[in-house]
N, C-alpha and C positions, 0 to 999 in steps of 0.2 A: 200337215205338210212337211214337218221337220223330222219325221221318224227315220228318214234315210240320211240325215245329215250328222256328221261328226266334226267338231272343231278341235283343233290342237293349239295349245298356247303354252309358252314358257313365261314364268314370272320370276325375275331376278330380284333378290333382296340383298342389298349391300350397303355398307357405309364407307367404302373406300374405292380406290382406283386400282385397276389391274396393273400388276408390276412384273408378271412373268408369263411366258407361254404365248399361245396363239392369240392374234388380235381378236378381241371379243366382238368388235363391230363387223368384221368379216364373217365370223361364225353366225352372227345374227342375220346377216344378209343371206347367207347360205340356207339357214333355217327357213327364212321367209320364202325363199324360192321353192322350198319343199312343202309349203303350205302350213308352216308353223309360225304363229305370231309370237314375237318376243317383246315383252313389256318389262319395265324396270321401276322399282321403288328404291330410291336412294334415301338413306336415313342420316339426318343431320347430327343428332345428339352426340357430342363428345367423340366424333369420328374424324376420319381423315379424308372426308369426301372432297372438300375444297372445290375450287373452280375447275381444276383438271378432272376431278371425279364427276362433277356435275356435267361437264361437256361430254365425257365418255358415256355417262348414263343416257343422256339425250341422243347421242349418236347411235348407241346400241338400239334404243327403242325405234329411232327413225329407220335404221337399216332393217330392223325386224318387223316393220309395219305395225308396231304397237304403240303403247303410251309410256310416258315417263312422268313420274311424280316424285318430287323431293319433299319429304315430310319429317316431322319429329315423331319419336316413338309413340307419343300419346295419340297420334292420328293414324298409326300404322294399320290397325284392325279395319277401320272404316275404309282406308285407302285400298287395302288389299282386296276387299270385296268389291269396291267400286271399280277398280281397274279390271278385275276378272269379268264383271258384268258388262262393263262398257266395251271391253275388247270383244266379247261375244256379239254385242249389238253391232259394232262396226264391221265385224267379219260377215255377219248375216246380211247387213246392209249391202256389202259388196256382192254377195250372192244374189240378192234381189235385183240390184241394178244390172248385173250381168244378164239375168234372165229378161228383164224389161228391155234392154237394148236388143236382145235377140228377137223378142216378140214385137216390140213397138218402135224400135229404132232410137229410143232415148231412155234416160234413167228416171229416177223418182222425181227429181226436181222439175221435170216438165209435166208432171201429172197435175190435174186439178186439185185444189186444196183439200176437198173432202176425200178424194182417193188417196192423196198423200197421207192423210190421217189414218185411213184404214191400213195402208201398208206399214206405217210406223207402228201401229198396234200389233200387226202381225209379227213384226220383227221383235217387239218387246215380249210377246208370248213365246216366240221361238227360243229366247234365251232360257226359258224355264223348261223347254221340252227337248232341246237338242242334246245329243250325247257329247261329252266333253272329256278330252284327255288333257290334263294339265301337269306340267312339270314345275315344281318349286325348286329354284336354284338359290340356295341360302349360303351367304358368306358367314362362315363360323370362325373367322380369323380372330386374333387376340382382341382387336379393337371392338369386336361385337359382343364380348363376354357380358358386359352389363346390359346389353340390349336383348339378350336371349329370352328373358321372361316375357318381354313385350312381343317378341317374335312368336313365341310359343302361344300366347293368348290370341294373337292375330290369326295364326294358322288354325287354332281351335275354332275360332269364329267362322273362318272360311269353311272348315269341315262341316259345321252345322248348316251353313248356307247351301253347300253342295248337296247335303243329304235331304234338304227341303225341296229341291228341284224335282221335277217329274222325269227329266232325262237322266240317263246313266252317266257316271263319271268314273274316271280312273286317275289316281294321283301318283306321280313319280316324284321322288325327292332326291335332289343332288346337293350334297354339302361340299364346301371347299374352304381350305385345303383338307385333304383326307387325314384321318387320325394316324395312319401308318406311314405317313410320308408321301403318299401319292398326291397328285394335284387335286383330285376330286374323287368322290365316291358316291355310288348310288346307295341311298340309305334304305335298309330293310327295317320294316316296322311291324312285322307280324306280332300279334298279341298286344299291341299298344297303338295308341292313336298316333297320327302323323305329328301332331303338336307335341306330345310328350317325348317322342323319339328325337325330334329336332331340338327341343329345349334342353335335352340332356347332353347335347354335343358341346365339346370344348376342344379348341384347337389353337394353333398359332402359326407363325411363319408368314410366308408370302401370300399374295392374293391372286391366284391363277384363274381369273374370271373367264378367259377364253376357253381353256381346257374344260372348265366346269360346264359352260354352255354346250360345248361339243359333246360332252358325255350325256347331257340331257337330250340333245338331238338324237343321239344313238339309242338312248333308252326309249324315246318316243317311237323310233322306227321299229323297235322290237314289239310294240303293242299291235294288236290286231287291227287291220284296216278294212274289214269287210264293208263297213258303212260307206267309206269313201268310194269303194269300187261300185257300190250300188248307185251312188250319186252320178258317177260318170255314165253308167249304163242307162239309168232312167231319166237323165236330164232332158234328153231330146223328146222322149215320148210322154213323160209325166209332168215335168215342171211347167211346160207351156200351158197346159190345161189348168193347173193349180193357180198359176199367176194370173191367168185371164179372169179367174173367179174374183180377183181383187181389183183388177184394173178396168174391167169392161162394165 
């Protein structure tokens, strides 16, 4: 059922609050309007997250239709995989509910318990089969220096998890601030893993979260969207029959 579906999500990893450039909450809202889910993992250890940073992280995730988790570095790996998985589930759930409303006039909550269970299992299976474009937006400012080994290990674990899925995936990495003075940069990691490339980054200066998110959105827009066009074309003729298989 999920062979024509592609999900797009941005995962922001930071220990501080944006202090220069475009409002990251506005960028997250714009991304969500374009079908990109934005989630945030805020890191507590020895950082400048604070109450303001916590509120910003929560507001970015809310505007981006995603999740926000505030964790210590020891929980980063598990949290990164959980947020990625859960975000896929929530997005697929929205797809299912949209189809159910078109077919039956109500969403999953109105289904009989046994049918809800079948639909829930279908969504869980879908997270392993659906194609995924994910942009990791990583704060590499000075306060993140001591956390980079944990970030590297968390990204490596995420890489392994993505490789184990049945669906295809494409990873874009944006780090901020950039090494050459720019607000952010798209990281190229040909010949090395994403984790090793990110873990080698060292930078300082300001925290331009908004510009980094904007660069991630632009990078995602450059990726092929053939699957999404198939969703729009086939939804009326294919999805109704597929969904009825689960709800009738």
